[in-house]
Structure formats: structure tokens, C-alpha cells
N, C-alpha and C positions, 0 to 999 in steps of 0.2 A: 651616621656621623663619620666623617673622614678624619682619621688621626693626623694626617699631615696638616690639617687646618684647625686643630684643637687650640683653643686659646685658654690658658689657665693663669692668666694674669689676675691680680687682685680685683680689678674692676669687673673682669669677666666672671670670676667666681662669685662676686657679689650679685651680679645680674642673674646668675644661675641659682643662687642660694635663696634669694628672697621669696620666690614662689614656694620653695620647699618649706621654708620657715613658716609662712602663713598657713600652708597646708597642715604641717605638724602641729602648729599652735591650735588651729581649729579642730583638728582630730583629737587633741588633748582635751579641748573644751567640751567635746561631745560627752566625755566621761566626767570631767571636772565641773561642767555646767550643772550637772546633777547636784554636786555639793554646794555650789554657789547659790542656786535657787532654793535648795533645802535649808541653807543657813537662815533664811527668812521663815522657815517652817519651825525648826528647832535644832539646837546643837547636837542633840542625841541622834537625829537622823543623819547629820553630817558624819559623825563618828561611825555610825553603822555602815553607811555607804563606803566610807574610806576603807574599812576592814574588808568588805565584800569586793571592792575594786582591787585590793591587793591580790586576792585569789585569781580574779579575771586577768589581771596584768601578767601574772606568772603563766597562766594557761595560754594567753595570746602569744607569748614568746615562742611557744612550740610551733606556731604558724610562721613565725619569722625565720625559723630554720630553713624552710623550703623557699619562702619568698625572697629572703636575702641571697640564698645560693642561686636562685633563678636570675636575680639582677646581675650578680657577678658573672655567671656563665653566659648570659645573653650579651653583656658588654664585651666579654672576651672573645666570644665567637664572632661577633660583628667586627670587632677590632682586627681579628685575623682573617676576615672575609669569608668565614664559614657560616653563611646565613641559613643553610639547609637544616641545621640542628635546632634552630630557634623554635620552629613549630613543635618539635618533640619535647623540648624543655617546657614550653608553655602548657601543653596538654598534660604532661606528667605532673607539673606543679599543681594544676587545678585539681586533678584526681587525688593526689596525696593529701593536700590540705583539706579538701572537702570531706574525705573519709575520716581523717583524724579529728576534724571539728565535730562531726556527728557523734563519734565515740565519746569525746570529752564532754560534750553537751549532756549526753545521757548520764555519764558518771557524776558530774557536778550536780545535776538536778536531783539525783537520788541521794547523794551524800553531802548536801550543803551543810546540814546541821553538824555532823561530825567534823567536817573540815574547819568550820568556824570554832568549834569546841577546842580543836588542837591549837588554835591561835590564841586561846585564852580570852576570847571576846567576852566582855562583861555581860552579865545576864540581862541588864536593861537594854542592851543593844541587839540581843540575839534575834528576836522576832523580825525586826526591820531588816537586819543584815541578811538573814536567810531568805526573806521574800525577795529582796533586791537581787541576791545572788542567783536564785533559781530562774527568775525571769530573764536576767541578763545571759545566763548560760544557754537558754534555749535559742538565743540569737547568735551563738558562736559560729555556726556555719556561714551565716551572712558576713560576719566580721572577718572570718578566715579568707573567704573568697574575695571580699573587698580589698584586703591587704595584698592578696595575690595579684589581682589585676592592677592594683596601684604599683606594685613592684615591676610589672611588665611595662607600664607607662613610664616609670622612672628610668628604666634601662634604655628607653628610646628618647630620653631627655624631654618628655612631655610634661614638664613640671607645672606649667600654668593650668593645664587641663585638670590635673589632680587637685590643685589649689581651689579652682572654681567649684568642683564637685563637693569637696570637703566643706567649703564655705556654705554651700546650699544646704547640705545635710545638717550642719551645725545650727543654722538659722531655723530650720524646721524643727530641730530637737528642742531649741529654746521655747518655741511656740507650743510644742507638745507638752513640755514640762509645765509651762504656765497653766495649761488646761488641766493636766492630770495630777499634779502635786497637790494643789489647793482645791481643785474642783471648780469647774466653770460650766454654767448652763446645766445641761442634763448629766454631765460627767461627775462621778463621785470624787470625794477628796481621798486620794490614795497615798499621799506622802511618798516614801522611798520607793514603794512598788510602782507608783505612777511615773517616777523618774526612770525606772528601769524599763517600763513598757514603752515610753516615748523613745528612749535611746535604741531599743531593739527594733522598733518599727522603722526608724529612719536609717539604721544600719542596713536593713534590707533594701531600702530605696537607694542607698549609696552603692551597694553591690551592683544593682541593675544599671546605674549610671556609669560606674567604672567600666563594666563589661562593654556597654554600648560605646563609650569613648575609646576604649582600646581597639575594638574592631574597626572603628571609623578611622583612627589615627594610623593603624597598621593593617591596611587591607590585604597585605600579602600573607598575614599570619592566619592560620586556620587550626582549630582544635578538632582532632579526628581520633576516633577509637583506634584506628590502625597505628597511631603513634604510641599507644600504650598497651596494645595487645597484639602479639605477646609482649609481656613487660620488657622494655629495653633495659636489661640489667646493668649494662655498663653506664648508661646515663643516670639511672637511679643511684648507683653507687657513687658516681661523681657528684650528683646533687647532694647526697647525704655526707660525702666526704668533706665538702665545703660547708654545708649547712649545719651539721651537727656541732662541729667545733665553734663555728661562728655564732650559732644560736646558743651554744653551751655557755659562752662567756656572759651573754645577757641573762640567760636563765639562772646561772649561778649568782649573778648580782641581785636579781630580783628575789631569789629564794633567801639570800642572806638578809635582804631588806625585810622580807616577811618574817624571818626569825627575830630580827631586832624589834619588829612590831609587837612581838610577844612581850619583850621587856617594857615597851611603851604602855601596853594594855595593863600592866601591873602598876603603873604610876598614877592611874586615875583618868576619868573621862575627860577632864579639861586638858590634860597633857596629850591624850589621843587627838582631841580636836585641834590643839595647837600644831601638832605634827602634821595633820592633814592640810591645814592652811599653809604652813611653811613649805611643805612639799609641793603644793600647788604653785606658789610663787617661784620656788626653785626650778620647777619644771619649765617655766617660761624661759629661763636662761638656758636650761638644758636643751630645749627645742631649737634654740638659735644655733648652738654649736652642732647639734645633730643635723640641721639643715646644711650647714657649710660642709660638714664631713660627708654627707650623702652626695652632695654635688661633686666633691672631690673624689669620692669612691667611684662614681660613674666614669669620670675622666681617667682615673688611674686604671680601671678595668680595661678601657679601650686601649690605653697606652701599653699596658702589660701584654694584652692580646696581640698588639702589633710589635711587641718586643722593643719598644722605645723606653728602656728602663731609666735612662738618664732623664727623660721627660717626666716619667712617673715620680722620680725623686724631686725634681724641681717643682712639680705640681704640689707635692706634699708640703714642701717648705712654704709655698705660697698660701696654702690652706691654713697652716699654723700661724702665719703672719697676719692673716685676716681674722681668725677665730679667737685667738688668745686675748688680745687687747680689748676687743668688743665685749666678750662675755664677762671678763673680770671687771671691766668698767661698769657694765650693767648691774653686776652684783653689788658694787659699791653704792650705786644710786638706789638700788632697792633697799639696802640696809639703812641708808639715810632716811628713806621714806617708810621705814618699817611700821611706825605707829599709825600713820594714816592708812596704810595698806590693810593692816589687820582690823582697824576700826570700820572698814567697809563691811565686814562680815560679823563682827561681834563687839559687844561692849564689856565683856568679862575682863576685869583688870588683870586677872592672873594670866589669861591668854595673851593679852596685849603686852605684858611685861616679858613673858617667856618668849613670845614670837620675835620681839626686837632683838633679844640676845641671839636667837638662832640665826637670824639673817646676817649678823656680823660674822658668825662662824662660817656661814655660807660663802662669804668672800674668799676665805682661805681654801675652802673646798673647791671653788670654781677655778682656782689657779691650776690645780692638778687635773680636774675633769676636762677643761678646755683642750688640754694636750691629749688626755687619755682617749677620748671618744674618736678624735681624728686618727690617732695612731692605730687603734684597734681596727677601724674600718679600712684603712689603707693597707695594713698588713693582710687583712682578709682578701682584699681585692687583688693583692699581689701573690696570693697563694699561700702565705704564711699564716695558716689558720689555727695551728695547734698551740703555738706559744702564748697568744693572748688568753686562751681559755685556761691553760695550766696556771699562768700567772694570776688570772682572775680568781680562780678557785682558791688558791693558796692565800692571797692577800685579802680577798673579800671575807673569808671565813676566819682567818687568823687575826686580821687587823680590825675590819669593820665589826664583826660579831664578837670576837674575843676581847679586843680592846674596848669595844662598846659596852660589853657586860661589865668589864673591870671599872671603867670610868662612870658609866651611867647607873649601874645597879650596885656594885660592890662598894665603890667609893662615894656613892650617893650624889653624883653630879647631875643625875636625871637626864633630861632630853639634851641639855647642852653637852654633857659628856658623850652621849651617843653621837651627836653631830661632829664633835672633835675627832672621834674615831673614824667617822666616814671621811672627814677631810684628810686624815693621815693615810687611809687606804688609797684615796684618789691620787695623792701626790707621790706616794711610793710607786704605784703602778705607772704613773706618767713618766717618771725618770727611767724606769726599766724598759718601757715600751719604746721611748725615744731612742735609747741606747741600742735597742734591737734593730730599729730601722737604720740608724746611722752606720751600724756595722755591715749592713748590706746582705745579710743572710737571705733575704727575700729574693734577691736577684738570681739565686740558684734554684728557686722553687719551680717545680713542674706545674704548669697551669692547665691549658686545654690540650 
């Protein structure tokens, strides 16, 4: 990618973002499709899978530490014309994520029960949640390496390739769920365990396809043992120096959400189920702004590597101009259609009434989150990786968790109180992150 020819106008960003959005949406559906198809099995299975997926989501964020840093470094090195380091970054990322995933898979498989117990998972959900969690954990190495190769492809702006592979994996997963959840032909009726098995199988398929697509799209890149042995300490430190703070912000967010799930679990199974459906709808909006911010992050990485800092600033403003109106508008539409959306999955009047309330609070939440996600990724791409994680830890735990407990549990506002706290957290961080970017501290940060 030639930085002198980079086009970061709103139409160009839209063209670059839509394949990422489809890819992220389909990637989300690989997990959420389990809940959608299980909703026709029973609501208890949905709540069980939702709890198990909370653990898996937190664990998967450890893999994004390396893959996100790899994307940033690859774009910066290519922007600076230092292509010789790309092979080493790719090989190192594959080795680190593969080893980490194997260790985490073993730990979760052994301690699934105690982990779910710490989350106060209701007794009626425990068996299904544990079975789903153990099976999904065994596929973590496939998921980790699939994310890693996806990051390499994204750094090379091969967005449509990722979208096509993710789409194929999702279609296959839906078919596998249909066979294994309810039982079809010679296959037994496995419920939540069947959903986990189907997802795991097709994540392995996704890994093979991502690796094949990467080596075909980037024939000059080779993975070699010589690039990681002896261990290139300076590159590993650089990878972790970017990845740990960058991944730390997301890890803190998801851990805070997991902590709030403890409050939700104390409110009853129907509230747990409502939260799962509401989060699924909210994630559709979240995926859209994530797609736009990821496209912008790749461009900002190239521009910062080439030291075109004014171009990076203009690109960021364009990304905000595209993302904010679209995501907030979509949240309003979703709130207006709240009743029909929830009725697709349940007829429980308590879930329908509570779900409609949550989607209106979601509109306020998206005002902050549409700014938040863009600014975090662009600050990371520019080398300002510590400020977002420090701000995230403070706000997510003090506001989302602390205020969430006060409103939702202590004052008895329930799930609506928790969602109001989440909205406050997102909007406070959005204001502070935008101020950080506009002050220009990132311009003085050392990159590669």
C-alpha cells in the first residue's frame, strides 16, 4: 500500500469498511448463532451458552494482544518501507498465540466448573454451561491462529478475503448446529454441547482457509524457525509493548462486563436471558463501528509509519464523521423495532418488556461507544497505547461496575440500571479520549 495514494475520504472508508463489517458480523454469528438456534431448543440453554461465552470471550482477548499488535507493526513497517521485518513479526505472532492458546485450553478444560461457580451461574444452568465451555475451550488453538492469520490479511488490506472465509465458516456452522443441537439422522440430540462441537469443528476449518488465503495473497511472506530461534527479544518486546496495553483495554472491558454478569445472574434466569438477547442485538451495532475503526486503524498505521501525521489526523476525523451518525441512527431504529426483534426468539412477556427498555438505553450508550472505539484504535495505531488502557480500567470498573451495582442492585433498578451505568462509562471515556487525540500527544510517540 503506497501512502502517497491513500484515500481516506468518507466514500473510500465506506468501501474499505463494509467487508470488515460483514466479516465481523459473521464472526460474531459463529458464537451467537449457537444462542439463536438454541432459543428454539429452550431458554435455559441460551442462558447457559451466554455465561460460557463470557469466559471464552475474555480468553480470546488474550489472543488479540498479539494479533492486534501484529497488525499495527506490519502496517507501520510497510508504511516506512521496512518490509524485511514482516516475516519475523508474522512467525513470532503465530508461535506466541499458538502456545498461549494451548495452555489456556488445558486450563479451562480442567477448571470449567470452578470458573462458572465464581460467576454465580444458577444451578439449573451449570451442566449445560460446563459442557459447552469445555468443548469450546478445546478449539481455542484453532480460534487463536485463525485470528492471527486474519490480522495478517487485514494488515495487507485483504478485507474481502477475510469476509468470504468467515461467511463460509458461518454457513457451515449453522448447518452443523441444525444437525447436532436437535439431532438429525444418526446424530444424537446434543443441545448446547452440539452447538459447541459444531462451532469448534468449523473454527478449525476457518484456520486452514485463513492460512491458505494469507500465503496466497502474500507470496513474499514466509514463516521460518530461523525468525524465532534464537528468540528475537527486541521484536517480542515491541510486540508486547503495543499488544499488552492495546489488549489490556479490551480485556479490562470484558472482565468488567463479566463482573456485571454476576449481578445479572442474581436477578433471575429471565433477566439473564434478556441480557443475552439485548447484547446480541447491541453487538450488531458494535460490529459496524468496529469495522469502520479497523479500516481507519490500518490507514492510520500506514500514515504514522510514513510520518504523515496530519494525514493521520484527517483520516481520524473522517472515520468519526462516518461512524457516529450511522451507529446512533441504527440504535434508534433497533429501539423502535425492539418488540418484534425480541419476539423472534421468545414469547416470554417479561423478556419482551425488559428488552424494549434496554434497547432505548442502548441508544444513549451508542453515542459514546461510536466515538470510543474509533479513538482507542487510532491512538493505538499512532503509538499512544497506555492512555486508553489506564482510562479504561478506571472508568470501566468505577463507573460500569461500581455505578452498575449502585443502580442495578442497591437501588433495585435491575438490568436497566446496569445498562445506564454502561452508557455513562462509554460517554465519559469518549469525551476524554477525543480530548487526548485533539491535544496531539500521539504526535510525539515513538513508533517503529
